[in-house]
N, C-alpha and C positions, 0 to 999 in steps of 0.2 A: 862359127855360124851363130851360136847361141849368144855370144858377146855382141855381135853385130845387131841382132834383134833387140837386145836390151838397149843399146845406144839409140836405135831408131825410136823405141818406145819413149825414152827420156826426152828426145828431141820433139817428138809429137806432143807430148804432155806440156813442155815449156811453151811451144807455139800456141797451144790451146789456151794456156793461162794468160799469155800476153794479149791474145785476141779477146778473151773474156774481159780483161781489164780495160781494154781500149773501147770495145763496143758494148760491153754490158753495163752493170750498175756502178762499178767503181772506176774512177778516172784519175789519171795522173794530173799534175799541174804544169802548165806551160807558161813561160814568160811571154807576155804580149806587149809590154811597154815599160817605160821608165817613169818613176815618180820622183821628182826632184824638188828640193827646197833651195832656192837661191840664197847663198851666204852661209849655208850650213850643210855641207855635203854628207855629214854623218846621219842626216835624216833621210837621205835618198834611199829608195827601195825599188825592187822589181815589182811590177804589177803582174800578178799571176792569174791565169784563167784555169778553171777546173776541167776544161775540155768537154764540157757537157752542153747539149742543146736541148732545152734552154739551160743556161748556166750563168755563172757570175764571175766577175773580175773585181777584186777588192784591194784597196790600199788604205791602211790606217796609219796616220802620223800623229804623234803627240808632241808637246813642247813647242807649239807655235805660240810665241809669247805676245801678250797684249800689254802695252805700256801707255802711261799717261802722266802728265805733270800738272799739278795745281800750283800756280805761282803764289808766293807768300804775299799777303796783304796786311798792311798796318796803317791806320789813319787816326789822327787826333784832331779834333776841332775845338778851338778855344773861343768862348763867346764874346770876348772883348780884349782890347789891347791895353786896358788900363783899369785899375781898381782905385776909384776916387773915394777917399774917406772924408773929404770935406774939411771944414774947419773944426778942429778938435776942441771940445769943451773940457777943461781940466777936471779930472776925476770921473769923467763919463766916457765909457768905451764907445768908439765909433768903428763900424765894420763895413766891409764890402766884399763881393765875391765874383768869381767867374765860373762858368760851367764848362766841363770838358766832356766830349763825346768820343768814345773809342770804337773802332771797327777793325776786326782782325780775324785771320784764320790761324793764328799762332796756336799750335796744339798744346803747348805746355803751360806758358804763362805770359802775362803782360804786366808790366810794372810802370807806374808813373811816380816820379819824385819831384819835389819842389825845393829849390834852394834860394836863399836870399843872396843877392849880389853883394851887398855891403854888410849884412848881418844885423841890420836895423834900419830904421828910418833915419836918414842923414840930412842934416841942415844943409841946404844948397849953397849957403854963403859961408859956412864954417863946418867943414867935414869932421871936425873934432867934437861937434855937438850931435848927439844921437838920441833917438827915442827908442829905448829898450829897458830891460830890467836891471842892467848893469849901472854901476855908479862911476864909470870911467870918466864921464864928463861932470861928475859931481851930483847928478840927479837921477834917481831911479824912476823910469816911466814904464810903459808896457807896450810890447810889440809881439803879436801872436799869429800863429798859423793854425788852421784846423781844416778838416774835410769830412764830407758825408757822401754816401754813394747809393746808387740804385742798381739792382741787378736786372739785366735785360737780355740774357742769353737763353737760347733754347737747347744748348748743348747739355747732354746728360751728365750730371755730376758737377755742373758749373758752380763754383763758389767764388765770391769776390769779397775783398776786404778793402774798404775805402774810408773807414772812419778814423782819421787822424785825430787823436785827442788833442784838445787845445793845449798848445805849448808855447812857452816864451822862446822867441828867436833872438839869439845874441851872437851868432857866428855866421860866417859866409862859406863854410866848408861842409856843413852837414847836409846830406841829401835826405830830406824828410819824405818817407814813403806816404803818398796820399791815395794810392790805389793799387790793388794787386788782384789778379784773377788766375785761374788755373785751366781755363778752356777758351776756345774761340768765342767771339761774340759779334753780333750783327750791329750794323750802323742804322740807327733810326732816330726819331725825334724824341728820344728820352736821354737826358743827361746822365752819364755814368757816374760822374763825381762833381761835387760842388766844392770849390776851394775858397776858403774864407780867410781874409786878413783883418785883424782888429788892432787898434792902437788906442792907448789911453795916455793923455798928457798929464803932467803934474802942473800945479799952479805956478811952479817956478821954471817950467820948461821954456827955454828962450823962444821968443816969437820969430817966425819966418816960415818959409816953405821947406817941407821935408820930402825926401824921395827914397825909394828903393826900387830895385828891379828884381823880378822873380824869374828864375830859370827853371822851366819844366823839362824833364827828360822822360821820354817814353821808350821802353825797351820791350821787344817781343821775342820770345824764345820759341822758334819754329822746330 
């Protein structure tokens, strides 16, 4: 009889505790819905209600990724298709230039090189006759490249190098660096680099027309 009374007392106490939890100030949590993320089921969760009125039902999900792509851009505009030095006066240097404008979002660097197609000014009627500082044809003349630059980038830490010191050109394999930067730069009406060609004839330089072609190469490192 005594044991039976103890069991009843324990049972009554348990029921009272459940009732207090359900109807009093403390509440259990009940699933009231599903929260799903299409394509990633590992982020799916149950939406739980705190069983209170008024009450709340909350779902928190992290790692919803935001992505975007910026396409690489690189442009170069050359101001003319010809550098005309005119009629050379022996012993007097004649020069001409073209301007180059670069626009790019290359994050690391941009480089422009210039290379002589023939390595010198070549006589159009006799390719064995050249204007350069070599004496292959028996006469030392002069044929030079140079460049200057202007900085026009707002990128923090932007540094450019476009001052090619005047040098004699006498081969067709060397890529002469005429411009180099380390950051993106905008396209605007400010020439980034001015490339200059200069030639000086000797009084014994054979008469006739002379030509060379310049190959410009621009490379962006994105």
